N, C-alpha and C positions, 0 to 999 in steps of 0.2 A: 504494500500500500504506500502511496507517495507520502513524503514528509509534509507536514503542515508548515507553511511559510511564516505564519504568524497570525495575529488577530485580524479578522475580516474588517476591512475599512467601513463597509456598510453597517455592520453591527456597532462599531465604535461611534459612527455618526448618530445612531439612535440614542446613545447614552447622554450626550450633552454633558452638563455638569450635575445632573440630578441623581446619579447613582454613585455607590462606592466601588463600582466594578473596576475603576481605573487604578486601584491599589493592587499590585501584583501578589500580595500576600494573603488575599482573601481566599478562603476555602469553603466549598459547599459539598455536602454529602446528601445524595438523593437516595431515598429508600423506596424500593419497589417490591411487591410480593407476587403479583399475579402474572407477570410476564418477564422474560429475560430481556436484557439490554445488550446490543442495540436493536433487537427485534421489536421492542416497544417503540414505535416510531415517534410518538409524541414525546416520550421521555428523552429519546436520543436527540430530537430537535432542541429540546430545552438544554440538554447537556452542551451541545455545540454552540448554542447562543450564549450561554454563560461563559464557556471557554473563550469565545471570541471577544467577550467583554472583559477579559482579564482574570477570570476566576480559575482557581485550581479545582477541578470537579472530580469527585469520587462517586461511585454508584455501588450500592449493595442490592443484589437481586438474586433470584433463583437461576440455576443452570437450566439451559434448554435441553430438550431431548435429542434434537438433530442438529441444532446450531446453537451458538453461544454456550458451548459445552465446557470450555476451559474454566477452572476455578478462579483464575486471575487473568486479566488482560489489560493492556494499555492500548487504546485505539484512538488515533488522532488526538492524543494528548489527554484523553479521558481515562481515568483509572477505574476499572470495573472489578468488583469482588463478588464472586458468585458462590452460592451454596446449593447442595443437593436438596431437592424437595419433591416429595411424592404428592401428586395432585389428589384432592379429596375424592373419596367415593363413599356411597352409603348415606347420603343426606347430611343434615346439620352436624351430626357427630363426626363425620369425616372431615368437615371443615374445621372443627375445633382441633382435631389432631394436626391438620395441615398448618393452621395458624400458630399453634404452640411451637411446632418445629421451626417455622419461619422466624418467629420472634427470638428464639434462642440463638439461631444463627446470625440474625441481624445484630443483636447485642454483641455477640462474639466478634463479628467483623468490625463493628463500630469501634470497639476498643482498639483493634489493630490500626484503624485509620487515624485515631487520635483526635485532638481538638479541631473543631471546625467553627466557622462563623455562622453558617446556616445549615440546619438540617431540614431537608425538603422531602416530605413524606407523601407518597402517592397511594391513595386507596383504590380498590378495596384490599384488605379489610380496614375497618376503622379501629385498628389496634396499634397502629404504628405510632400513635401519640405516646405510647409507653416508653419506647426507647428515645423518642424525641424529647419527652419531659426530662429524662435522665441527662440528655445532652444540653438541654436548656439550663439545668442547674450548674453546668460547667461553662456557661457563657454563650451558648449558641442561640440564635433566633430560629423560630419554628415557622416554616412555610408549609401550609396544608394544601396539597394539590388534589382537589376532589374530582376524581375521574368518574365516580359513580355515586348515586344516592343509595346507600346501602339499605336503609329501611324499605325503599321502593323495590330495590333488587330482591330483597327477601320475599316481599309480597308477590312479586311477579314470578319468581323462580320456584318457590316451594308451595304456594297455594295453601298455606296453613292459617291464614288470617292473622289478626293482631294478637298472637299468643304470647307466651312468656319470652320466647326467643326474639320475637319482634320487638317487644319492649326493651329487651337487652340491647339489641343493635341500635335502637333509638338513643338509649343512654350512652352508648359508646360514641355515637355521632356527636352528641352534646358535649361530651368530655373532650373530643378532638377539636371541635370548634373553640371551646373554652381555652384549650392549651395553645392554640395557634396565635402567632403574632399577626400574620396575614393569611388570607385564604385565596387560592386560585380556583376560579370556576370555569368550566368548559363552555358555558353559554349563559345568557341572561336568566334563563329559568333556574339554573343552579345558583346563580348569584342571588336571586330572589329568595331561594330556600336558605342560603347562608345568612341573609339578613333577617328574614321572617322567623324561621325555625331555629336558626343557630344564634340569633341575638347579636350578630356581628354588625359593627358600624359599616355603613355603605363604603366609606373611604378605606376600609381595611379589606375589601373584597375586590379582586381584579379578575376580569374576564380574559382568559388566555385560551382562545379557541384552538382546537386541533385543526391542522391544515396539511394537505399532502405536500411532500417534498417535490417541487416541480422539476428539480434536477433529476429525480429518479423516475418520475411518472410523466411521460410525454408520449403521445401517439407515435406508432411506427406503422409502416404499410400493412394493411390487413392481409391475413393468410386464409384464403377461402377453404383450404383443406381442413381447417379447424372446425368447419361447419358440418363435417362428416356427410357431405353430399346433399345437404339441405340448403334452401335459399337463405335461411336466417339463423343467427346464433343468439341465444339468450344467455346471460351470464349473471351468476351470483358470486359475490366475493365477501368473505367474512367468517366470523366465528360461528360455530354450529352448536349452540347451547339451547336449553329449554325455552328461553325468552327471545330467541333470534328469528323465529318464524320460518325456518326452512320447511317445516311441515306444511305451513300455509302455502308456501310457494309450490311445493310438489302437488298439493291438492288442486291449486289453481291451474297448474299445467295439465293435470288430468282433465279438468273441465274444459280447458282450451282445446284439447284433443276430442273429448267425448261429446261435449255440448255445443261447441262451435265448429267442430269438424276440421280443425287445423292440425295438420301433420307436417307442415312445411318449415319445421324448426328443429334445431338441436340445442340442448341446454347443457351448460357446464357449471358445476358448483365447485368453487375453489375455496378451500379452507378446511379447518378441522375443529374438533371440540367434543364436549361430553356426549353429544347426541349423534355424532358422525355415523356410527354403525347403525343406530336406529333409523337414521334418515335413508341410508342405503337400503335397508330392509323395507321401509315404507315405499320407496321408489319401486322396489320389486313387487310389492303387494298391489300397487296401483298400475302395474303393467307398463312402467316407464323406463325399464332398464335399457331398452334399445335407444331411447331418445335423450336420456339424462346421464351425464358423465360426472363422476365425483373424482376430483384430482387429489384431494388432500392439500396440504401446504406445498407450494411450489416456489421455485426461485422467482425473484422479481422480474427477470427477463421474460420468463414464460407467462407470468401474470400479465405483463404489458402486452404480449402477443394476443392473449385472449381478449383483453379489454379493447384493444385496437380493432379487433375483428367483430366484436359484439354489435348487434343491431339494437338491442334493448337490454338494459341492466335492471336487475330486480332488487328491491329493498322491501322484503316482506315482513319486517318487524311488526308484530301485532300491537294493537293499542293496549297498553297496560300502564300502571302507575309509573314505571321506570321509562319505558320507551317513549312515552308522550313528551317527556321533558329532556330527553337525551339527544345529543348530536351523534349521528351514526357515521363513523369513519368511512364506511363503504360508500355512502352517498357522496362524500367529498371526493373520494378517489374516482368514482364514476364521472363526476363533474370535471375534474382536471383532465380526464381522458376524452372529454367531449361526447359522452354517451348519454342518451335520453334514459329516463328512469321511470319505473312504475313503483309506486309506494302506497302504503296505507296512509290515511289522512292523520298524521301526527303533527302536533304543534311545532316541534323543533325541526321536523323534516321540512315543513314549509319555510321556516326561517332559513334553513341551509340552502335548499334547492330552489325555492321559488318556482319560476316557470320552467326550470330545467327538468321538472318531474310532472307526471300526472298522478292524481290521487284517487284511490278507491276508498269508499266508505270503510270505516274501521272494521277490519277482520272479515270483510266481504270477499270471499275467494272467487265467486262468480264474476263480480265486477272487476276484480284484479285481472282475471283472465280476459275479460272484454277489453280492458285498456291495453293489454299486451297486443291483442289482435288489432286494435285501432292503430297502434304505432307501427306494427309490422306492415300495415297497408298504406302508410303515409311517410315515405322517405323524406319529403320536404319538411314535415313537422319534426321528424327526428333530428334533422340537421339543424333546424332553428333551436331546438331545445339543447342540443349539444353545445352550440355556440354560446347560448345564455349561461350554461354551467361554467364554461371556461372563463367567460368574462367575470363571473362572480368570484371564482377562485383567485383570479389575478388582481381583483379589486378589493372589495370590502372584506372578503373572507381570507385574504392572503396571510401567510405566516408572518410576514413583515409587521403587520399590525399586532399580532400576538407577541412578537419579540419585544415591541415597545412596552406592552403591558407587563410582560414577565420581568423585564429589567426595572420597571417602575415599582413592581411589587417587592423586588429585592432591595431597592433603595429605601422603600418605606420600612421594611423589616429591619434594615441595618442602620437606620438613622441613629446617630449618637453612639454607635457601637465601636469599641476599640478592636482592631483585628486580633484574632486569637492566635495567630501562627506566624509571627514575623520570622521565626526560625524554621519554617516548613522544610523538612528534608526532601520533599518532592522536588523542590525548585532546582536542585542540583542535577536532576535526572534528565532534563530536556523533555520536550513534549510532542515531537512531530512523528515519531515512529509508531509502529504497531508491534506490541510484544505480547505473545501468548505464553501462559505458563501452565 
C-alpha cells in the first residue's frame, strides 16, 4: 500500500482555527464492537478524517472472519487493535455472552494503548460507556457515536415488546448519553432522540451523516453477462438480518413473477448476516432459485460491477421503530452509483433518497413488486432518478459536510483540555506504511 504523504490539505482547510486537531500530540481511541475496521466504512472514514486533521488515531474492534483478521495492524497511519469475538447466537442470552467478551477485550487493549485525549465509542451495544467512563477518569473526553437506536433495535429484532430487557437497554442508553461529552448522530431523527430522550443540549449533538467513499464507489461499464441472459438485473446490497427485509424482497419478487407475469429479470443479493441461510432457503421455497443469486460478501471491485450493471436496486427494509428513523447505507451506495431505487415508505429513506427512489406503502410487497415493474418499463425514468441520486450524494449528503461536523464535535469535546500525551511513543514510529502483525 502506498505511503501517506501527509495530512490532506482539504481536511486541514475544514479545520480553520476552531479545533484542537492542529496539535500533533492529540490522541483518539475509537471503540467498535459490531464490525471490524476498516471494513466498517463509516468508522474508517472518521479515522482518516481525524488522521488528516493531525490526530494520532487508534481503533479497538473485533477481528473479521475473512478480512481484517490480523490482531494488530497499522494502515495508512491508523493503528488498529483487534480481538477475537464469536458472534451471538440463541437470542438475548447470546448477546450478553458476546458483549461480556467484547468489553473484557476492549479494556485489555485500552490499557495497552495508554492515555488518550478522546475516547470515541460507536454503538451498538450501549455498553461501551463503561470503558469510556474509566478513561474519562484519566482525563479523556467521551464522544458517543450513535450508529443505532438500541431500544428500537431491540423492539424490531426480537418482537418481545417492552419487557425487562427492553427497559434495561433503555437504561443503558440513558447512562451512555449521560456519560458523553458530545454525541454524534447519523441523521436529524437520531439527533432529535438524543435531545428529547437523552436530555442532551442541542449544541452538544452533531449530525455526522454516513456517506459513500466516492473514490471507491464510481460506475464502471456494465457487464451484460451478469444478467444471466435476462434483459434486466435487480440488485440488493447489505446486511441480511431479521430487520433488513430480505424476506420482503424475495416475496415481492415472487409476486413480480406470479402476479405480474414478469420473468425478464435476474436478481443478485450481495451481503451476509444472521439470516443468510434462511433467506437462501426461502428463495428455494418460493421457487426463485433459478432467478435469484446470493453472493455472500464480495470484494468491492465485484460489488461495483454488479451495481454498475443493475437496472433497479432494492431497499426492502420494512417499516418498524428502528428502520423508520435510520439512514440505510445501501440507499446511499445505490445513489452514488446512479441507480434508481425501490423502497418502502420510511421517513429517513425519503430524507436520503428523495426523488432518487420510488416508495411502496409500508411493508406492501405487492406494491413493491409493481414499482419494480414500473421502473423496468421506463428506462428514461430510471436514468433521471439515477442522476438525482448522484447529485444529492455530491451535494448536501457528501462526506465533506460530515467531516466538518465531526471535527467541530471534537473541538467542542476538547475545549479547554490539556493534551494527555505530549510524550506519545507512537510519534517516533512514522505513519505512512501498512504493517500487519
